[in-house]
C-alpha positions as CSV (number, residue, x, y, z in Angstrom):
1,X,20.2,16.2,16.1
2,X,16.9,18.0,16.0
3,X,15.1,19.3,12.9
4,X,16.2,22.8,13.0
5,X,19.8,21.7,13.1
6,X,19.6,19.8,9.8
7,X,17.5,22.5,8.0
8,X,14.5,20.2,7.2
9,X,11.0,21.1,8.5
10,X,9.3,18.9,10.8
11,X,6.3,17.1,9.5
12,X,3.1,16.0,11.3
13,X,3.3,12.9,13.1
14,X,0.7,10.5,12.1
15,X,-0.6,7.5,14.1
16,X,0.8,5.2,11.0
17,X,3.8,4.8,9.0
18,X,4.6,6.0,5.8
19,X,7.6,5.2,3.4
20,X,8.2,7.3,0.7
21,X,10.9,7.2,-2.1
22,X,11.0,10.9,-2.3
23,X,11.4,11.8,1.3
24,X,12.2,15.6,0.5
25,X,8.6,16.0,-0.8
26,X,5.8,17.2,1.3
27,X,2.2,15.8,0.8
28,X,1.3,12.9,-1.4
29,X,2.8,13.2,-5.0
30,X,0.1,11.5,-7.3
31,X,2.0,11.3,-10.5
32,X,5.5,10.8,-11.8
33,X,6.2,11.0,-15.5
34,X,3.8,9.5,-17.9
35,X,2.8,6.7,-15.3
36,X,0.8,7.5,-12.1
37,X,2.8,6.7,-8.7
38,X,1.2,3.6,-7.1
39,X,0.1,4.0,-3.6
40,X,-0.3,0.7,-1.3
41,X,-1.9,0.4,1.9
42,X,-0.7,-2.4,3.9
43,X,-2.9,-3.5,6.7
44,X,-1.8,-7.1,7.5
45,X,-1.2,-8.4,11.0
46,X,1.0,-8.9,12.7
47,X,3.0,-5.6,12.4
48,X,6.2,-7.2,11.4
49,X,4.5,-8.5,8.3
50,X,3.3,-5.1,7.3
51,X,6.9,-3.7,7.7
52,X,8.5,-6.8,5.8
53,X,5.9,-6.1,3.2
54,X,6.6,-2.5,3.1
55,X,10.5,-2.8,3.1
56,X,10.4,-5.2,0.3
57,X,8.1,-3.0,-1.8
58,X,10.1,0.1,-1.1
59,X,13.4,-1.7,-2.1
60,X,12.1,-2.9,-5.4
61,X,9.5,-0.3,-6.3
62,X,11.0,2.8,-4.8
63,X,8.8,5.0,-6.9
64,X,5.7,3.6,-4.9
65,X,4.3,4.9,-1.9
66,X,3.3,2.5,0.9
67,X,1.3,3.2,4.0
68,X,1.4,1.1,7.0
69,X,-1.8,0.9,9.3
70,X,-3.8,-1.6,11.5
71,X,-7.2,-1.8,10.0
72,X,-8.9,-0.7,13.3
73,X,-7.3,2.9,13.1
74,X,-8.2,3.6,9.6
75,X,-11.5,5.5,10.2
76,X,-11.1,7.8,7.2
77,X,-7.4,8.7,7.8
78,X,-6.5,7.4,4.4
79,X,-8.3,9.9,2.6
80,X,-5.2,11.6,1.4
81,X,-3.1,8.7,0.7
82,X,-5.7,7.6,-2.2
83,X,-4.4,4.0,-2.2
84,X,-4.5,2.0,-5.5
85,X,-3.4,-1.3,-3.9
86,X,-4.7,-2.9,-0.4
87,X,-2.9,-5.7,1.1
88,X,-4.8,-7.2,3.9
89,X,-5.7,-10.2,6.1
90,X,-8.8,-12.0,4.6
91,X,-10.3,-12.3,8.2
92,X,-10.2,-8.3,8.7
93,X,-13.3,-6.4,9.1
94,X,-15.0,-4.8,6.3
95,X,-13.8,-1.2,5.4
96,X,-16.4,1.2,4.1
97,X,-16.2,1.4,0.2
98,X,-15.9,5.2,0.4
99,X,-12.7,5.2,2.2
100,X,-11.2,2.9,-0.5
101,X,-12.7,4.1,-3.7
102,X,-9.5,4.6,-5.3
103,X,-8.2,0.7,-4.7
104,X,-8.1,-1.1,-8.1
105,X,-6.3,-4.2,-6.8
106,X,-6.5,-6.1,-3.5
107,X,-4.4,-9.0,-1.9
108,X,-6.2,-10.5,0.8
109,X,-3.7,-12.9,2.9
110,X,-5.4,-16.2,3.8
111,X,-3.6,-17.6,6.8
112,X,-3.5,-21.1,6.1
113,X,-0.7,-23.9,6.3
114,X,0.9,-21.8,3.6
115,X,0.7,-18.3,2.6
116,X,-2.3,-18.2,0.4
117,X,-3.7,-15.2,-1.2
118,X,-7.1,-14.2,-2.7
119,X,-6.3,-11.4,-5.2
120,X,-9.0,-9.1,-6.8
121,X,-8.6,-7.0,-9.9
122,X,-11.7,-5.0,-10.9
123,X,-14.4,-7.6,-10.8
124,X,-12.2,-10.8,-11.5
125,X,-10.7,-12.7,-8.6
126,X,-8.3,-15.6,-8.2
127,X,-6.3,-17.6,-5.8
128,X,-2.6,-17.9,-5.3
129,X,-1.2,-20.6,-3.5
130,X,2.0,-20.0,-1.5
131,X,2.0,-16.4,-2.4
132,X,5.2,-14.4,-2.8
133,X,6.6,-10.9,-2.8
134,X,6.9,-11.4,-6.7
135,X,3.1,-11.9,-6.8
136,X,2.7,-8.5,-4.9
137,X,4.9,-7.1,-7.2
138,X,3.1,-8.1,-10.3
139,X,-0.1,-6.8,-8.6
140,X,1.7,-3.3,-8.0
141,X,2.8,-3.3,-11.7
142,X,-0.8,-4.3,-12.7
143,X,-2.2,-1.4,-10.7
144,X,0.4,1.3,-12.2
145,X,-1.0,0.2,-15.6
146,X,-4.4,0.6,-14.6
147,X,-4.3,3.8,-12.9
148,X,-2.2,5.2,-15.8
149,X,-4.6,4.2,-18.4
150,X,-2.4,1.5,-19.8
151,X,-4.7,-1.6,-18.4
């Protein structure tokens, strides 16, 4: 079935994946009600990890937007997305701060014997041993409070 048969307008194809709660919207909505919509950029390798994180976030926080992209293809392509949360590998290369000035929370996955993660919120940073999806969800909630002016 093609787009014209369903009545939907085809969207531009991007070199990365975007999961959205509101599939009917075009563009990137930046607010929902009194709180701002949180946008999460996931660049974790391998791709299967990115997809699993995005799926889990989408199921539990359907009002959040999640963009998946390997860091090596970002090169300014996240400008319109304006992410609040960045989930990445700790060994990934530096991302120019101009590209991610909107990020208020970061989680860097430290691949060791477990799934340790370094979390940065503003100027503070801490480590979580054996990080879980609950830890990431708490970070998304914290980002929502920060961008909405409640934190």
